N, C-alpha and C positions, 0 to 999 in steps of 0.2 A: 822623158826627162824625169828624174826622181830626186826630189829634194825633201829633206825632213819637214815635218809639219812646223817645227819651230822656225826654220829658215823661210819657209813659205809665208808664215804669219808675219815675220819680220819684214819681208818684201812688201806685203800688202798694208802693214801698219804704216809704212812710210807714205802711203797714199790716202790715209784716213784723217787728214788734217787740212783745212782750207789754206793755211799759210804754206804748207809744204806743196800743195797743188800750185799755188801762185809761184812759188820758187821754181818748180819744174817748168811752168809755162814761161817764166823769164829766161830759163836756161835753154829753151827751144831755139832761141836766136843765137846760141853760142855761149862760150865760156864767159863767166862774169866774176868779177872780184867780189869778195865778201862785203866790202864797203858799199858797192853798188847795189847788191841785194838788200843790204840793210836800209838803204835809202828808199827802196821800192816797197819794202814790206814794213808796215808800222808795228814793229815789235822791238823790245830791248835787245841789246847785243847778246846777253846771256841766253835769251830765248831763241835768237837767231842761231847761236852756236848749237843749242840743243836740236833745233830742226835740221841743221846741216849734219850733225852726228847721226841722227836717225836716218836721213837720206843716204849718207855715205855707208853706214853699217848695213843698209838694205842692199847695197850694190847698185842702186839706181843712179847715184851721183858719185863722181870721183872728184877729189880735190888735189891741188898741187900748190906747193908753197913757192912763192917768188918774193924774196926779201922778207919783209915782215907781213906780207899779205897772202891770203889764201884765195885761190881762183878755183871755181867750181864749174863742172860741165856734166851733162847727162852722159852716163856710161852706155855706150852702144850695146855692150855685152849684157849689162844689167837690164836694159830695156828689152832686149831679146829674151832674156830669162823670164821676165815678168809676163811677157806675151805668151810664152810657152807654158808657164805655170797656169795662167788663166785658162788657156785652151785645154790643158790636161784636167784641171779641176772641174770644168764645166762640161766635159765630155760625158755623154750619157752612155752607160754600159749596160745593155739589156741582156740578162741571162735568165732564162725561164726557170732555172734551178734555184734562184735566189728568192723566189716568191715566199712570202711569210704565211700564206694560206694554202 
């Protein structure tokens, strides 16, 4: 899997905040309305909107509009991509020709 450094950083930036981790944990039990997430996470509505934008832009979370409410869920494809990226980034590639000395 080959993603740009920018897209890779975007993916992992989404996981670098306690509240976004809490949101993802809440979404593990299935789709949640934004109002339900806002009740569970003690932040203002604009802050919640920011967190959801970061999560959606990363591809880890998807949203769908139903009436005036947004419903969010974990993206299976986004989760798969995150796992593949982490695996690729942490793979040790040993090449004796790359030695600095």
